[in-house]
N, CA, C and O of each residue as an XYZ file, in Angstrom:
480
protein
N       0.517     -1.131      0.078
C      -0.093      0.118      0.100
C       0.724      1.585      0.011
O       0.293      2.708     -0.247
N       2.002      1.145      0.311
C       3.089      2.068      0.558
C       3.214      2.430     -0.942
O       3.235      3.656     -1.051
N       3.277      1.998     -1.766
C       3.454      2.439     -3.284
C       2.629      3.051     -3.905
O       2.882      3.645     -4.952
N       1.469      3.002     -3.340
C       0.537      3.707     -4.269
C       0.123      5.302     -3.197
O      -0.662      6.199     -3.507
N       0.752      5.219     -2.249
C       0.601      6.379     -1.111
C       1.499      7.708     -1.828
O       1.246      8.792     -2.354
N       2.453      7.047     -1.553
C       3.797      7.401     -2.240
C       3.859      8.145     -3.694
O       4.526      9.110     -4.065
N       2.927      7.345     -4.360
C       2.932      7.746     -6.053
C       1.884      8.884     -6.106
O       2.071      9.848     -6.848
N       0.859      8.790     -5.381
C      -0.174      9.944     -4.992
C       0.250     11.275     -4.728
O       0.088     12.300     -5.390
N       1.074     10.992     -3.164
C       1.461     12.214     -2.855
C       2.492     12.835     -3.437
O       2.685     13.988     -3.052
N       3.402     12.290     -4.470
C       4.365     12.783     -5.462
C       3.350     13.438     -6.494
O       3.374     14.652     -6.698
N       2.558     12.684     -7.065
C       1.710     13.186     -8.336
C       0.731     14.915     -7.673
O       0.637     16.066     -8.098
N       0.359     14.378     -6.824
C      -0.669     15.562     -6.145
C       0.358     16.966     -5.857
O      -0.055     18.118     -5.981
N       1.569     16.653     -5.507
C       2.285     17.584     -5.208
C       2.797     18.350     -6.398
O       2.992     19.564     -6.350
N       3.001     17.645     -7.423
C       3.728     18.061     -8.916
C       2.388     18.933     -9.611
O       2.453     20.033    -10.159
N       1.188     18.094     -9.408
C       0.039     18.942     -9.644
C      -0.116     20.549     -9.471
O      -0.191     21.458    -10.298
N      -0.136     20.521     -7.944
C      -0.227     21.558     -7.107
C       1.122     22.508     -7.452
O       1.046     23.728     -7.304
N       2.049     22.028     -7.804
C       3.231     22.710     -7.958
C       3.117     23.558     -9.083
O       3.435     24.748     -9.084
N       2.385     22.550    -10.611
C       2.044     23.197    -12.089
C       1.189     24.349    -11.475
O       1.650     25.486    -11.378
N       0.230     24.101    -11.161
C      -0.919     25.077    -11.133
C      -0.244     26.459    -10.679
O      -0.074     27.473    -11.357
N       0.139     26.181     -9.159
C       0.788     27.476     -8.366
C       1.965     27.937     -9.548
O       2.190     29.144     -9.465
N       2.740     27.270    -10.594
C       3.460     28.120    -11.372
C       2.879     28.382    -12.578
O       3.631     28.622    -13.523
N       1.245     28.387    -12.808
C       0.949     28.771    -14.029
C       0.837     27.840    -14.894
O       0.157     28.077    -15.892
N       1.468     26.547    -14.744
C       1.753     25.395    -15.859
C       0.343     24.593    -16.100
O       0.051     23.616    -15.410
N      -0.533     25.113    -17.179
C      -1.679     24.270    -17.178
C      -1.300     22.797    -17.548
O      -1.858     21.781    -17.133
N      -0.147     22.888    -18.486
C       0.163     21.727    -19.413
C       0.859     20.702    -17.909
O       0.731     19.478    -17.949
N       1.361     21.186    -17.028
C       2.025     20.524    -16.168
C       0.725     19.799    -15.345
O       0.650     18.604    -15.062
N      -0.081     20.644    -15.099
C      -1.517     19.999    -14.303
C      -2.024     18.883    -14.639
O      -2.357     17.956    -13.900
N      -2.127     19.009    -16.462
C      -2.975     18.166    -17.115
C      -2.217     16.838    -17.309
O      -2.850     15.803    -17.519
N      -0.806     16.850    -17.238
C      -0.062     15.767    -17.564
C      -0.411     14.714    -16.310
O      -0.450     13.507    -16.549
N      -0.695     15.294    -14.787
C      -1.288     14.338    -13.822
C      -2.376     13.861    -14.125
O      -2.872     13.268    -13.166
N      -3.070     13.839    -15.144
C      -4.157     12.977    -15.799
C      -4.013     12.073    -16.681
O      -3.228     12.127    -17.628
N      -4.847     11.087    -16.391
C      -4.699      9.829    -17.441
C      -5.622     10.753    -18.799
O      -6.447     11.659    -18.675
N      -5.078     10.084    -20.071
C      -5.374     10.611    -21.458
C      -6.760     10.718    -21.625
O      -7.216     11.547    -22.413
N      -7.670      9.783    -20.804
C      -9.302      9.920    -21.471
C      -9.903     10.267    -19.755
O     -10.987      9.862    -19.334
N      -9.042     10.984    -19.059
C      -9.625     11.030    -17.361
C     -10.991     12.065    -17.902
O     -11.122     12.585    -19.010
N     -11.865     12.141    -16.778
C     -12.789     12.906    -16.616
C     -12.831     13.533    -15.535
O     -12.756     12.909    -14.477
N     -12.955     14.856    -15.557
C     -13.226     15.984    -14.594
C     -14.449     16.501    -14.512
O     -15.104     16.838    -15.498
N     -14.852     16.599    -13.259
C     -16.341     17.369    -12.733
C     -15.803     18.575    -11.984
O     -15.411     18.601    -10.817
N     -15.855     19.614    -12.902
C     -15.434     20.928    -12.094
C     -17.001     21.685    -11.588
O     -17.553     22.269    -12.520
N     -17.467     21.716    -10.752
C     -18.553     22.267    -10.245
C     -18.421     23.730    -10.069
O     -17.625     23.976     -9.163
N     -18.925     24.789    -10.620
C     -20.557     24.637    -11.377
C     -19.709     24.802    -12.912
O     -20.424     25.101    -13.868
N     -18.498     24.651    -13.121
C     -17.968     25.203    -14.614
C     -18.376     23.980    -15.412
O     -18.547     24.297    -16.589
N     -18.589     22.710    -15.183
C     -18.800     21.907    -15.929
C     -17.965     20.670    -16.164
O     -16.886     20.581    -15.578
N     -18.430     19.574    -17.084
C     -17.641     18.156    -17.044
C     -16.526     18.448    -18.457
O     -16.710     19.242    -19.380
N     -15.722     17.809    -18.309
C     -14.214     18.348    -19.101
C     -13.276     16.659    -19.066
O     -12.907     16.097    -18.035
N     -13.103     16.227    -20.271
C     -13.030     14.902    -20.777
C     -11.740     15.251    -21.582
O     -11.622     16.195    -22.363
N     -10.484     14.022    -21.148
C      -9.444     14.268    -21.672
C      -8.444     15.188    -21.521
O      -8.925     16.251    -21.127
N      -7.186     15.239    -21.674
C      -6.522     16.333    -20.764
C      -5.985     17.227    -21.865
O      -4.916     17.832    -21.789
N      -6.876     17.261    -22.968
C      -6.674     18.922    -23.761
C      -7.884     19.680    -23.114
O      -7.733     20.852    -22.767
N      -8.883     19.143    -22.973
C     -10.243     20.068    -22.492
C      -9.670     20.012    -20.746
O     -10.170     21.019    -20.247
N      -9.023     19.426    -19.881
C      -8.373     19.583    -18.854
C      -7.597     20.585    -18.854
O      -7.783     21.441    -17.989
N      -6.699     20.723    -19.658
C      -5.774     21.556    -19.988
C      -6.430     23.118    -20.188
O      -6.304     24.152    -19.532
N      -7.021     22.851    -21.142
C      -7.942     24.457    -21.425
C      -8.385     24.698    -20.258
O      -8.012     25.710    -19.667
N      -9.162     23.924    -19.763
C      -9.661     24.576    -18.044
C      -8.571     25.085    -17.437
O      -8.534     26.307    -17.577
N      -7.699     24.662    -16.839
C      -6.808     25.100    -15.790
C      -6.301     26.140    -16.514
O      -6.088     27.170    -15.875
N      -5.998     26.139    -17.934
C      -5.228     27.743    -18.509
C      -6.238     28.456    -18.253
O      -6.046     29.528    -17.680
N      -7.465     28.089    -18.578
C      -8.389     29.730    -18.418
C      -8.165     30.072    -16.760
O      -7.877     31.193    -16.343
N      -8.382     28.710    -15.797
C      -8.448     29.499    -14.462
C      -7.089     30.296    -14.256
O      -7.068     31.318    -13.570
N      -5.857     29.745    -14.931
C      -4.717     30.790    -14.671
C      -4.641     31.772    -15.234
O      -4.256     32.741    -14.580
N      -4.961     31.957    -16.646
C      -5.144     33.372    -17.438
C      -6.178     34.310    -16.318
O      -6.077     35.527    -16.165
N      -7.023     33.550    -15.711
C      -7.951     34.423    -14.867
C      -7.552     34.950    -13.727
O      -8.348     35.489    -12.959
N      -5.903     34.826    -13.421
C      -5.266     35.133    -12.410
C      -5.660     34.183    -11.205
O      -5.750     34.784    -10.134
N      -5.879     33.009    -11.166
C      -5.890     32.410     -9.929
C      -4.807     31.400     -9.526
O      -4.203     30.656    -10.300
N      -4.689     31.468     -8.505
C      -3.027     30.646     -8.311
C      -3.276     30.422     -6.557
O      -4.308     30.632     -5.919
N      -2.011     29.951     -6.091
C      -1.779     29.816     -4.846
C      -2.583     28.552     -4.213
O      -2.816     28.917     -3.060
N      -3.107     27.288     -4.382
C      -3.715     26.323     -4.687
C      -3.044     25.655     -3.563
O      -1.871     25.284     -3.522
N      -4.184     25.529     -2.423
C      -3.478     24.577     -1.156
C      -4.876     23.541     -0.473
O      -6.078     23.744     -0.305
N      -4.163     22.656     -0.278
C      -5.334     21.268     -0.173
C      -5.476     21.790      1.722
O      -4.690     22.241      2.554
N      -6.847     21.427      1.705
C      -6.695     21.583      3.637
C      -7.511     20.257      4.242
O      -8.687     19.940      4.061
N      -6.784     19.794      4.790
C      -7.022     18.697      5.518
C      -7.500     17.511      4.598
O      -8.660     17.102      4.531
N      -6.122     16.896      3.709
C      -6.856     15.948      2.961
C      -6.622     14.529      3.296
O      -5.672     14.029      3.898
N      -7.645     13.992      2.801
C      -7.389     12.300      3.549
C      -7.517     11.887      2.226
O      -8.062     12.527      1.326
N      -6.833     10.456      2.120
C      -6.756      9.246      1.147
C      -7.161      7.878      1.954
O      -6.931      7.399      3.064
N      -8.123      7.399      0.402
C      -8.411      6.154      0.910
C      -7.708      4.871      0.206
O      -8.199      4.673     -0.906
N      -6.987      4.215      0.453
C      -6.565      3.432     -0.444
C      -7.882      2.425     -0.335
O      -8.488      2.013      0.655
N      -8.137      2.127     -2.181
C      -8.855      1.206     -2.189
C      -8.320     -0.156     -2.639
O      -8.861     -1.194     -2.258
N      -7.330     -0.151     -3.397
C      -6.378     -1.403     -3.277
C      -5.331     -1.421     -4.207
O      -5.391     -0.550     -5.075
N      -4.384     -2.201     -4.240
C      -2.748     -1.874     -4.466
C      -2.820     -0.636     -5.422
O      -2.044      0.307     -5.268
N      -3.816     -0.654     -6.464
C      -3.132      0.506     -7.779
C      -4.377      1.377     -7.729
O      -4.541      1.728     -8.898
N      -5.478      1.986     -6.874
C      -6.153      3.002     -6.825
C      -6.543      3.186     -5.265
O      -6.870      2.304     -4.470
N      -6.408      4.682     -5.033
C      -6.854      5.083     -4.301
C      -7.690      6.511     -4.295
O      -7.620      7.122     -5.362
N      -8.541      7.186     -3.154
C      -9.285      7.930     -3.436
C      -8.871      9.111     -2.416
O      -8.946      8.926     -1.201
N      -8.283     10.747     -3.150
C      -8.143     11.469     -2.070
C      -9.413     12.885     -2.036
O      -9.681     13.601     -3.001
N     -10.027     12.977     -0.644
C     -11.012     13.936     -0.442
C      -9.793     15.348      0.212
O      -8.758     15.303      0.877
N     -10.462     16.289     -0.300
C      -9.777     17.607      1.146
C     -10.860     18.674      0.467
O     -11.495     18.582     -0.583
N     -10.819     19.803      1.556
C     -10.956     20.753      1.110
C     -10.020     21.555      0.409
O      -8.856     21.191      0.575
N     -10.191     22.580     -0.354
C      -9.292     23.400     -1.041
C      -9.454     24.920     -0.867
O     -10.571     25.414     -0.716
N      -8.115     25.799     -0.893
C      -8.191     26.924     -1.145
C      -7.308     27.495     -2.075
O      -6.434     26.711     -2.444
N      -7.264     28.633     -2.574
C      -6.572     29.499     -3.526
C      -6.745     30.965     -3.337
O      -7.774     31.116     -2.678
N      -6.180     32.160     -3.629
C      -6.217     33.038     -3.657
C      -7.715     33.982     -4.068
O      -8.228     34.879     -3.399
N      -8.166     33.418     -5.390
C      -9.798     34.088     -5.439
C     -10.573     32.897     -5.292
O     -11.371     32.864     -6.229
N     -10.710     31.863     -4.517
C     -11.771     30.867     -4.354
C     -11.465     29.788     -3.226
O     -10.439     29.808     -2.547
N     -12.362     28.952     -3.122
C     -12.131     27.933     -2.469
C     -13.205     26.732     -2.605
O     -14.221     26.703     -3.299
N     -12.703     25.797     -1.779
C     -14.058     24.394     -2.329
C     -14.064     23.521     -1.694
O     -13.789     23.679     -0.504
N     -14.399     22.133     -2.228
C     -14.235     20.995     -1.872
C     -13.744     20.099     -2.759
O     -14.148     20.315     -3.901
N     -12.978     19.119     -2.643
C     -12.616     17.910     -3.558
C     -13.581     16.821     -2.984
O     -13.378     16.367     -1.858
N     -14.440     16.476     -3.614
C     -15.256     15.583     -3.488
C     -14.740     14.044     -3.842
O     -15.018     13.117     -3.082
N     -14.028     13.860     -4.959
C     -12.834     12.850     -5.220
C     -12.445     12.829     -6.298
O     -13.091     12.989     -7.333
N     -10.968     12.560     -6.121
C      -9.862     12.534     -6.894
C      -9.887     11.603     -6.737
O      -9.954     11.265     -5.555
N      -9.849     10.473     -7.839
C      -9.682      8.775     -7.885
C      -7.809      8.799     -8.797
O      -7.408      9.433     -9.772
N      -7.279      8.032     -8.094
C      -5.700      8.668     -8.395
C      -5.449      6.516     -8.873
O      -5.772      5.620     -8.094
N      -4.871      6.305    -10.187
C      -4.717      5.105    -10.085
C      -2.988      4.882    -10.649
O      -2.439      5.672    -11.417
N      -2.573      4.100    -10.285
C      -1.123      4.031    -10.433
C      -1.030      3.043    -12.206
O      -1.707      2.183    -12.768
N       0.169      3.798    -12.495
C       0.350      3.694    -13.934
C       1.280      2.403    -13.776
O       1.786      1.970    -12.741
N       1.360      1.956    -14.938
C       2.877      0.890    -15.402
C       4.087      1.352    -15.042
O       4.829      0.454    -14.645
N       4.575      2.487    -15.039
C       5.642      3.193    -14.829
C       5.713      3.449    -13.467
O       6.755      3.973    -13.071
N       4.866      3.207    -12.682
C       5.038      3.671    -11.399
C       4.420      4.371    -10.373
O       4.240      4.098     -9.187
N       3.933      5.973    -11.526
C       3.434      6.854    -11.084
C       1.852      6.825    -10.887
O       1.091      5.953    -11.307
N       1.525      7.948    -10.171
C      -0.191      7.958    -10.344
C      -0.509      8.701    -11.183
O       0.270      9.431    -11.796
N      -1.975      8.619    -11.380
C      -2.113      9.214    -12.165
C      -3.959      9.929    -12.090
O      -4.682      9.026    -11.669
N      -4.767     11.206    -12.377
C      -5.886     10.877    -12.042
C      -6.823     10.587    -13.085
O      -6.865     11.248    -14.122
N      -7.776      9.360    -12.775
C      -8.593      9.031    -13.704
C     -10.245      9.784    -13.635
O     -11.115      9.972    -14.486
N     -10.138     10.058    -12.266
C     -11.437     11.051    -12.167
C     -11.177     12.269    -11.239
O     -10.485     12.212    -10.223
N     -11.683     13.155    -11.610
C     -11.283     14.597    -10.698
C     -13.092     14.982    -10.541
O     -13.890     15.069    -11.473
N     -13.362     15.155     -9.119
C     -14.856     15.680     -8.854
C     -14.879     16.556     -8.073
O     -15.237     16.271     -6.930
N     -14.427     18.245     -8.460
C     -14.556     19.278     -7.267
C     -15.500     20.489     -7.084
O     -16.081     20.927     -8.077
N     -15.672     21.013     -5.962
C     -16.510     21.844     -6.231
C     -16.248     23.110     -6.073
O     -16.317     23.178     -4.846
N     -15.905     24.551     -6.561
C     -15.726     25.905     -6.128
C     -17.459     26.265     -4.988
O     -18.636     26.043     -5.269
N     -16.876     26.819     -3.841
C     -18.046     27.285     -3.429
C     -17.870     29.204     -3.065
O     -18.626     29.862     -2.350
N     -16.846     29.626     -3.698
C     -17.309     31.003     -3.434
C     -16.139     31.605     -5.054
O     -16.100     32.791     -5.380
């Protein structure tokens, strides 16, 4: 179980660092090619190209400094786990209802499903 937790912590850290650096491509790189992201109230985005475009638009609008608040990881099995958390950034905050992280063949973890909500 340590391998999946280590991989998720590393990948999640890479995603946050990329977002905070204004790197939408780096954000999208943490998702599987056909990942589905439910970004409430913005819509549903499928695949890394749509997901990258969503993050790029947010970055272009001046959003930055994302931080997870009290993240919880529930291991499902040896290759997948769910992350839930509160989150905040400079211009918004909300809740991550579900990040489904899946271990890839190369030992890294990528997001297969991302379901979060902005509350303000």
